[in-house]
N, C-alpha and C positions, 0 to 999 in steps of 0.2 A: 703216348701218354703225356710226355712233356709238352708237346704242342697243344694238347687239350687244356692243360692247366694254364698255359699262357693265354689261350683264347678266352678262358673263363675270367681271368683277372683283368685282361685288357692292357692297353698301352701304358696306363699309369703304373702298373706293376712293373713293366719292362723298364720304364724310366727310373723308378725307385731302385730296382735291382742293380742297375748299371751306374747309378749316381755315386759320387764320392761322399762317404759319410763325413769327411772333414769339412765339406762345404756347409754342413748344418751346425758346426761348432761356432760359438761366439768368438769375436776377435779378442786376442789377448790384451789386457790393459796396458796402457802406455807406462813405461818405466820412468818414473820421475825421481828426483832426489829424495823427496819425502817418502815415497814408497820403498825405495831401495834402503834408506836408513831404517825404516820401520822393520823391514824384513831382516836386516842385519842384526838389529837389536834382539829380535825373536830368536834368531839362530844362536846368538851368543848366550842368551838366557836359557835356552832349552837343549843345546847340544853339548856333548862332552868335549873336552879339550882335544881329544884325538880326532873327532869329527870336524872340528873347526880347523885343525891343522891340515887335514886332508883337503878341505875346501880351499884353504889358502894356498896349498901346494898346487892345486888345479889352476887357481887364479894366476899364480906366478908363472906356471908353464905356458899359459895362454898370453900373458902380458909380461914379457921379459924386461921391458923398459922399467916397469913398475918394480920388478924384483931388484934390479940394480939400484934404483933410487932408494928403496926401502933398506937395502943392504948397506948403502952408504950412510943413511941416517942412523941405522942401528950401530954401525961401527963408530960413528962420530960420538954418539951418546956413551958407548962403552969406553971410549978413550978418555972422555971427560970425567967419568966416574972414578973417584979416588978410594972408594970403599966407605964403610961406616965410620963415623966420627965418634970415638969412645971417650973424648975429653969431657 
């Protein structure tokens, strides 16, 4: 029965059935600074603080050099802060 159906549909069916569906997908757009910044703004505007923290955590785990750089910047800003001025 299976051989009969293959004969009825022909070689085009065989090629379609064995082809990779990913080949038919369009290429992903190039990530430019403008696109990355636009997406970052959308995420910040529409995501909760927890979701943003999780994304930033994943980013820091993947890029540990950036983690250390940001940590140093944060510590330097914290050390410079004297607290509110009530005078």
